[in-house]
The first five atom37 places (N, CA, C, CB, O) and aatype in JSON, in Angstrom:
{
  "aatype": [12, 16, 19, 10, 19, 6, 6, 10, 1, 3, 15, 0, 5, 1, 3, 7, 19, 6, 11, 13, 19, 19, 7, 0, 19, 9, 8, 15, 3, 7, 15, 19, 10, 19, 19, 16, 1, 15, 6, 10, 3, 3, 13, 10, 14, 7, 9, 3, 6, 10, 14, 15, 7, 7, 19, 6, 19, 7, 6, 15, 10, 16, 0, 0, 10, 3, 1, 6, 10, 10, 6, 6, 19, 7, 13, 6, 15, 6, 19, 9, 2, 7, 3, 10, 10],
  "atom_mask": [
    [1, 1, 1, 1, 1],
    [1, 1, 1, 1, 1],
    [1, 1, 1, 1, 1],
    [1, 1, 1, 1, 1],
    [1, 1, 1, 1, 1],
    [1, 1, 1, 1, 1],
    [1, 1, 1, 1, 1],
    [1, 1, 1, 1, 1],
    [1, 1, 1, 1, 1],
    [1, 1, 1, 1, 1],
    [1, 1, 1, 1, 1],
    [1, 1, 1, 1, 1],
    [1, 1, 1, 1, 1],
    [1, 1, 1, 1, 1],
    [1, 1, 1, 1, 1],
    [1, 1, 1, 0, 1],
    [1, 1, 1, 1, 1],
    [1, 1, 1, 1, 1],
    [1, 1, 1, 1, 1],
    [1, 1, 1, 1, 1],
    [1, 1, 1, 1, 1],
    [1, 1, 1, 1, 1],
    [1, 1, 1, 0, 1],
    [1, 1, 1, 1, 1],
    [1, 1, 1, 1, 1],
    [1, 1, 1, 1, 1],
    [1, 1, 1, 1, 1],
    [1, 1, 1, 1, 1],
    [1, 1, 1, 1, 1],
    [1, 1, 1, 0, 1],
    [1, 1, 1, 1, 1],
    [1, 1, 1, 1, 1],
    [1, 1, 1, 1, 1],
    [1, 1, 1, 1, 1],
    [1, 1, 1, 1, 1],
    [1, 1, 1, 1, 1],
    [1, 1, 1, 1, 1],
    [1, 1, 1, 1, 1],
    [1, 1, 1, 1, 1],
    [1, 1, 1, 1, 1],
    [1, 1, 1, 1, 1],
    [1, 1, 1, 1, 1],
    [1, 1, 1, 1, 1],
    [1, 1, 1, 1, 1],
    [1, 1, 1, 1, 1],
    [1, 1, 1, 0, 1],
    [1, 1, 1, 1, 1],
    [1, 1, 1, 1, 1],
    [1, 1, 1, 1, 1],
    [1, 1, 1, 1, 1],
    [1, 1, 1, 1, 1],
    [1, 1, 1, 1, 1],
    [1, 1, 1, 0, 1],
    [1, 1, 1, 0, 1],
    [1, 1, 1, 1, 1],
    [1, 1, 1, 1, 1],
    [1, 1, 1, 1, 1],
    [1, 1, 1, 0, 1],
    [1, 1, 1, 1, 1],
    [1, 1, 1, 1, 1],
    [1, 1, 1, 1, 1],
    [1, 1, 1, 1, 1],
    [1, 1, 1, 1, 1],
    [1, 1, 1, 1, 1],
    [1, 1, 1, 1, 1],
    [1, 1, 1, 1, 1],
    [1, 1, 1, 1, 1],
    [1, 1, 1, 1, 1],
    [1, 1, 1, 1, 1],
    [1, 1, 1, 1, 1],
    [1, 1, 1, 1, 1],
    [1, 1, 1, 1, 1],
    [1, 1, 1, 1, 1],
    [1, 1, 1, 0, 1],
    [1, 1, 1, 1, 1],
    [1, 1, 1, 1, 1],
    [1, 1, 1, 1, 1],
    [1, 1, 1, 1, 1],
    [1, 1, 1, 1, 1],
    [1, 1, 1, 1, 1],
    [1, 1, 1, 1, 1],
    [1, 1, 1, 0, 1],
    [1, 1, 1, 1, 1],
    [1, 1, 1, 1, 1],
    [1, 1, 1, 1, 1]
  ],
  "atom_positions": [
    [[-77.47, 9.4, 84.19], [-78.86, 10.44, 85.11], [-79.25, 9.54, 85.89], [-80.39, 11.11, 84.24], [-79.34, 9.56, 87.12]],
    [[-79.64, 8.25, 84.69], [-80.41, 7.9, 86.32], [-79.62, 6.97, 87.45], [-81.93, 6.95, 86.07], [-79.98, 6.61, 88.57]],
    [[-78.26, 6.68, 86.6], [-76.98, 5.56, 87.6], [-77.0, 6.35, 88.49], [-75.21, 5.17, 87.12], [-76.77, 5.77, 89.55]],
    [[-77.23, 7.86, 88.67], [-77.32, 8.94, 89.59], [-78.03, 9.69, 90.37], [-77.08, 9.49, 89.28], [-77.91, 10.71, 91.05]],
    [[-79.22, 8.52, 89.96], [-80.36, 9.36, 90.75], [-80.67, 7.87, 91.61], [-81.94, 10.22, 89.6], [-80.78, 8.1, 92.81]],
    [[-80.79, 6.92, 91.38], [-81.02, 5.82, 92.03], [-79.71, 5.16, 93.04], [-81.47, 4.92, 90.93], [-79.8, 4.37, 93.98]],
    [[-78.35, 5.89, 92.37], [-76.95, 5.94, 93.28], [-77.19, 6.9, 94.76], [-75.55, 6.78, 92.21], [-76.5, 6.75, 95.77]],
    [[-78.56, 8.11, 94.58], [-78.22, 8.83, 95.83], [-79.26, 7.95, 96.4], [-78.36, 10.59, 95.97], [-78.92, 7.41, 97.46]],
    [[-80.84, 7.56, 95.82], [-81.67, 6.93, 96.95], [-81.07, 5.87, 97.43], [-82.98, 6.51, 96.6], [-81.24, 5.65, 98.63]],
    [[-80.17, 4.88, 96.61], [-79.75, 3.77, 97.77], [-78.87, 4.66, 98.95], [-78.63, 2.34, 96.99], [-78.71, 4.34, 100.13]],
    [[-78.42, 5.7, 98.35], [-77.23, 6.19, 99.76], [-78.63, 6.63, 100.66], [-75.7, 8.01, 99.38], [-78.46, 6.41, 101.86]],
    [[-79.74, 7.09, 100.39], [-80.36, 8.22, 101.19], [-81.5, 6.75, 102.26], [-81.49, 9.79, 99.8], [-82.3, 6.84, 103.19]],
    [[-81.16, 6.02, 101.75], [-82.02, 4.81, 102.15], [-81.06, 4.13, 103.18], [-82.45, 3.76, 100.81], [-81.57, 3.67, 104.2]],
    [[-79.48, 4.01, 102.94], [-78.69, 3.74, 103.79], [-78.67, 4.65, 104.92], [-77.64, 3.61, 103.24], [-78.09, 4.41, 105.98]],
    [[-79.09, 5.33, 104.76], [-78.87, 6.84, 106.08], [-80.71, 6.92, 107.2], [-78.68, 9.22, 104.59], [-81.1, 7.55, 108.18]],
    [[-81.11, 6.2, 106.56], [-82.4, 5.88, 107.08], [-83.47, 6.7, 106.84], [0.0, 0.0, 0.0], [-84.4, 7.12, 107.53]],
    [[-83.1, 6.84, 105.53], [-84.17, 8.45, 105.06], [-85.84, 7.16, 104.52], [-83.02, 9.95, 102.71], [-85.93, 6.39, 103.57]],
    [[-86.97, 7.51, 105.73], [-87.93, 6.45, 105.04], [-89.39, 6.86, 103.23], [-88.97, 6.04, 106.75], [-90.2, 6.15, 102.64]],
    [[-88.85, 8.57, 103.06], [-90.1, 9.28, 102.72], [-89.06, 10.44, 102.31], [-91.43, 9.56, 104.01], [-88.24, 11.26, 102.74]],
    [[-90.01, 9.67, 100.54], [-88.3, 10.81, 99.62], [-89.81, 11.5, 98.69], [-86.26, 9.34, 97.92], [-90.81, 11.0, 98.17]],
    [[-89.41, 12.51, 98.82], [-89.99, 14.05, 97.81], [-88.72, 14.62, 96.98], [-90.6, 15.65, 99.03], [-87.52, 14.89, 97.08]],
    [[-90.46, 14.58, 95.61], [-89.66, 14.84, 94.53], [-89.62, 17.17, 93.72], [-90.58, 13.37, 93.29], [-90.62, 17.88, 93.83]],
    [[-89.09, 17.38, 93.46], [-89.66, 18.48, 92.98], [-88.75, 19.3, 92.01], [0.0, 0.0, 0.0], [-87.65, 18.74, 91.88]],
    [[-88.91, 20.69, 91.15], [-88.98, 20.77, 90.08], [-88.15, 21.84, 89.97], [-90.13, 20.76, 89.62], [-87.64, 21.94, 91.09]],
    [[-87.72, 22.69, 89.29], [-87.78, 24.42, 89.47], [-87.45, 24.51, 87.82], [-86.33, 25.38, 90.81], [-86.51, 24.2, 87.09]],
    [[-88.82, 25.12, 87.69], [-89.44, 24.93, 85.8], [-88.57, 26.93, 85.59], [-92.48, 24.76, 85.47], [-88.71, 27.75, 86.5]],
    [[-87.87, 27.22, 84.4], [-87.84, 28.22, 84.68], [-87.85, 28.78, 83.16], [-86.84, 28.47, 85.65], [-87.3, 28.01, 82.37]],
    [[-88.34, 29.9, 82.65], [-88.14, 30.0, 81.33], [-87.8, 31.94, 81.22], [-89.69, 29.26, 80.44], [-88.08, 32.75, 82.1]],
    [[-87.35, 32.14, 80.3], [-87.1, 33.78, 80.07], [-86.91, 34.47, 81.13], [-88.18, 34.52, 79.45], [-87.81, 35.29, 81.31]],
    [[-85.89, 34.46, 82.09], [-85.52, 34.6, 83.35], [-86.54, 34.15, 84.72], [0.0, 0.0, 0.0], [-86.07, 34.28, 85.85]],
    [[-87.92, 33.64, 84.54], [-88.88, 33.95, 85.19], [-88.99, 31.91, 85.81], [-90.25, 34.92, 84.06], [-88.97, 30.97, 85.01]],
    [[-89.05, 31.81, 86.75], [-89.84, 31.12, 87.83], [-90.61, 30.27, 87.56], [-90.52, 31.81, 88.51], [-91.1, 30.98, 86.69]],
    [[-91.61, 28.75, 87.45], [-92.86, 28.62, 88.35], [-92.36, 28.42, 89.24], [-93.87, 27.75, 88.2], [-91.26, 27.92, 89.45]],
    [[-93.58, 29.0, 90.3], [-94.48, 28.97, 91.26], [-96.01, 28.33, 91.56], [-94.51, 29.99, 91.34], [-97.0, 28.8, 91.0]],
    [[-96.06, 27.46, 92.31], [-97.55, 27.51, 92.78], [-97.84, 27.73, 93.74], [-98.2, 26.66, 92.7], [-97.01, 27.87, 94.64]],
    [[-99.56, 27.88, 93.96], [-99.87, 28.36, 95.5], [-100.75, 27.08, 95.53], [-100.74, 30.11, 95.88], [-101.33, 26.53, 94.59]],
    [[-100.69, 26.65, 97.17], [-101.12, 25.19, 97.4], [-102.36, 25.92, 98.06], [-100.03, 23.96, 98.41], [-102.3, 26.74, 98.97]],
    [[-103.53, 25.43, 97.38], [-105.19, 25.38, 97.62], [-105.19, 26.22, 98.7], [-105.99, 23.86, 97.98], [-104.06, 26.28, 99.19]],
    [[-106.32, 27.15, 99.48], [-106.78, 28.07, 100.53], [-107.31, 26.28, 101.15], [-108.18, 29.72, 100.03], [-107.67, 26.46, 102.31]],
    [[-107.43, 25.16, 100.9], [-108.57, 24.48, 101.63], [-107.53, 23.33, 101.68], [-110.25, 24.23, 100.85], [-108.04, 22.31, 102.12]],
    [[-106.08, 23.19, 101.31], [-105.71, 22.48, 101.46], [-104.67, 22.14, 103.42], [-105.28, 22.59, 100.12], [-104.02, 22.93, 104.1]],
    [[-104.85, 21.3, 103.54], [-104.29, 21.07, 105.22], [-103.62, 21.33, 105.58], [-104.03, 20.26, 105.79], [-103.44, 21.74, 106.73]],
    [[-102.51, 21.12, 104.2], [-100.9, 21.49, 105.26], [-100.55, 22.51, 104.24], [-99.34, 19.99, 105.52], [-100.64, 22.49, 103.02]],
    [[-100.11, 23.45, 105.12], [-99.76, 24.53, 104.24], [-101.06, 25.68, 103.6], [-99.05, 23.71, 103.02], [-100.95, 26.46, 102.66]],
    [[-101.52, 25.59, 103.94], [-102.39, 26.87, 103.1], [-102.29, 26.92, 102.79], [-102.73, 27.78, 102.89], [-101.22, 26.33, 102.67]],
    [[-102.86, 27.98, 100.74], [-101.94, 29.43, 99.9], [-100.96, 29.57, 100.25], [0.0, 0.0, 0.0], [-100.8, 30.75, 100.58]],
    [[-99.59, 28.6, 100.48], [-98.49, 28.84, 100.61], [-97.49, 28.38, 98.9], [-98.21, 28.05, 102.06], [-97.52, 27.24, 98.42]],
    [[-96.74, 29.51, 98.3], [-96.11, 29.63, 97.66], [-95.4, 28.59, 97.23], [-95.73, 30.37, 97.96], [-94.97, 28.3, 98.34]],
    [[-94.84, 27.67, 96.43], [-93.88, 27.25, 96.13], [-93.33, 26.35, 94.44], [-93.89, 26.65, 97.25], [-93.76, 26.67, 93.34]],
    [[-92.41, 25.34, 94.69], [-92.15, 25.11, 93.32], [-92.52, 23.34, 93.39], [-90.39, 25.67, 92.82], [-92.35, 22.48, 94.25]],
    [[-93.16, 23.34, 91.8], [-94.29, 21.91, 91.67], [-93.3, 20.56, 92.75], [-94.47, 21.18, 89.29], [-92.17, 20.1, 92.58]],
    [[-94.11, 20.36, 93.57], [-93.32, 18.75, 94.28], [-94.03, 17.54, 94.95], [-92.36, 19.09, 95.54], [-95.12, 17.71, 94.4]],
    [[-94.15, 16.84, 95.44], [-94.38, 16.21, 96.27], [-94.25, 14.98, 96.01], [0.0, 0.0, 0.0], [-93.87, 14.65, 94.88]],
    [[-94.64, 13.59, 97.45], [-94.57, 12.57, 97.52], [-94.01, 11.82, 96.64], [0.0, 0.0, 0.0], [-94.6, 11.88, 95.57]],
    [[-92.97, 11.02, 96.64], [-93.02, 10.31, 95.85], [-93.78, 8.45, 96.96], [-91.33, 10.52, 95.05], [-93.86, 8.27, 98.17]],
    [[-94.15, 7.49, 95.79], [-95.29, 6.72, 96.06], [-94.4, 4.99, 96.62], [-96.43, 6.72, 94.35], [-93.75, 4.18, 95.97]],
    [[-94.52, 5.01, 97.09], [-94.06, 2.79, 97.51], [-93.78, 2.35, 95.96], [-96.05, 1.28, 98.33], [-94.6, 1.97, 95.13]],
    [[-92.46, 2.53, 95.84], [-92.2, 1.03, 94.33], [-92.32, 2.36, 93.39], [0.0, 0.0, 0.0], [-92.38, 2.04, 92.2]],
    [[-92.36, 3.57, 93.57], [-92.48, 4.37, 92.09], [-91.04, 5.08, 92.38], [-94.06, 5.66, 91.81], [-90.72, 5.71, 93.39]],
    [[-90.28, 4.8, 91.25], [-89.19, 6.25, 90.42], [-89.41, 6.9, 90.95], [-89.21, 6.95, 89.08], [-90.59, 7.23, 91.07]],
    [[-88.41, 7.51, 91.6], [-87.74, 10.02, 91.12], [-88.32, 10.13, 90.38], [-85.98, 10.94, 90.36], [-89.4, 10.69, 90.58]],
    [[-88.04, 9.74, 89.25], [-88.29, 10.23, 87.28], [-90.22, 10.3, 87.47], [-87.52, 8.22, 85.52], [-91.03, 11.18, 87.79]],
    [[-90.29, 9.11, 87.14], [-91.89, 9.15, 88.06], [-92.7, 9.17, 88.32], [-92.35, 9.35, 88.44], [-93.85, 8.91, 87.97]],
    [[-91.77, 9.79, 89.6], [-92.94, 9.98, 91.05], [-93.05, 11.85, 90.49], [-91.91, 9.55, 93.44], [-94.03, 12.54, 90.74]],
    [[-91.5, 12.48, 89.52], [-92.11, 13.65, 89.27], [-92.42, 13.97, 87.95], [-91.45, 14.56, 89.74], [-92.56, 15.15, 87.64]],
    [[-92.57, 12.96, 87.01], [-93.8, 12.71, 86.26], [-95.38, 13.34, 86.67], [-93.85, 11.24, 86.3], [-96.17, 14.06, 86.06]],
    [[-95.41, 12.77, 87.83], [-96.68, 12.24, 88.21], [-97.19, 13.19, 88.54], [-96.82, 11.31, 89.11], [-98.25, 13.65, 88.12]],
    [[-96.0, 13.9, 89.88], [-96.34, 15.55, 90.25], [-96.44, 16.56, 89.0], [-95.07, 16.22, 91.25], [-97.42, 17.3, 89.02]],
    [[-95.85, 16.64, 88.28], [-95.9, 17.6, 87.22], [-97.38, 17.6, 86.09], [-94.51, 17.27, 86.41], [-97.85, 18.58, 85.52]],
    [[-97.73, 16.58, 86.03], [-98.73, 16.45, 85.91], [-100.37, 17.08, 86.3], [-98.43, 15.7, 86.11], [-101.18, 17.85, 85.76]],
    [[-100.28, 16.06, 87.85], [-101.37, 16.87, 88.68], [-101.08, 18.13, 88.88], [-101.62, 16.37, 89.97], [-102.01, 18.9, 88.62]],
    [[-99.79, 18.76, 89.4], [-100.3, 20.08, 89.51], [-100.0, 20.87, 88.56], [-99.97, 20.68, 90.56], [-100.65, 21.9, 88.42]],
    [[-99.32, 20.67, 88.0], [-99.33, 21.8, 86.27], [-99.95, 21.62, 84.93], [-97.94, 21.93, 85.61], [-100.01, 22.32, 83.92]],
    [[-100.51, 20.13, 85.37], [-100.75, 20.38, 83.29], [-100.1, 19.75, 82.16], [0.0, 0.0, 0.0], [-100.37, 19.51, 80.98]],
    [[-98.41, 19.43, 83.58], [-97.36, 18.87, 81.87], [-96.53, 17.92, 82.58], [-96.05, 20.31, 80.83], [-96.26, 17.72, 83.76]],
    [[-96.15, 17.34, 81.32], [-95.2, 16.28, 81.67], [-93.45, 16.56, 81.64], [-95.58, 15.15, 80.65], [-93.1, 17.58, 81.06]],
    [[-92.51, 15.78, 82.17], [-91.46, 17.23, 82.62], [-91.09, 15.77, 81.07], [-90.14, 17.8, 84.91], [-91.8, 14.83, 80.74]],
    [[-89.61, 16.25, 80.45], [-88.86, 16.17, 78.87], [-87.07, 16.11, 78.49], [-89.35, 17.65, 78.13], [-86.35, 17.09, 78.3]],
    [[-86.6, 14.46, 78.46], [-85.42, 14.41, 78.51], [-84.73, 14.13, 77.64], [-85.16, 13.92, 79.18], [-84.49, 13.06, 77.07]],
    [[-84.1, 15.93, 77.42], [-83.4, 15.73, 76.66], [-81.5, 16.09, 76.86], [-84.17, 16.33, 75.76], [-80.97, 16.98, 77.52]],
    [[-80.78, 14.88, 75.89], [-79.58, 14.69, 76.5], [-79.2, 13.95, 77.62], [-79.23, 15.62, 76.72], [-78.05, 14.05, 78.06]],
    [[-80.0, 13.24, 78.11], [-80.59, 12.57, 79.07], [-80.26, 13.23, 80.63], [0.0, 0.0, 0.0], [-79.59, 12.76, 81.55]],
    [[-81.21, 14.84, 80.51], [-80.95, 14.89, 81.58], [-82.76, 15.46, 81.57], [-79.47, 15.73, 82.07], [-83.55, 15.98, 80.79]],
    [[-82.73, 15.17, 82.41], [-84.26, 15.09, 82.86], [-84.86, 17.46, 82.97], [-84.18, 13.82, 85.2], [-84.35, 18.27, 83.74]],
    [[-86.06, 17.78, 81.82], [-85.87, 18.57, 81.73], [-87.88, 18.58, 81.44], [-84.54, 18.87, 80.89], [-88.46, 19.64, 81.19]]
  ]
}
């Protein structure tokens, strides 16, 4: 999976993409986790969305996803059979 992620990132950069965002669909027993932005947030306060966030300079996409999940929902992703879970 790491090769695919890096290929996608390289392709996007060649196409002029300058900002990357990661997100996760977390599902269990037919339900999907949705988070609500704080009403104090400067950008789209109160909106419901999937856990997501921007990738920092020099950060891998998987590291960014791990960081965002920890920041937003309090747990880390898992890798099972080569898939980021």
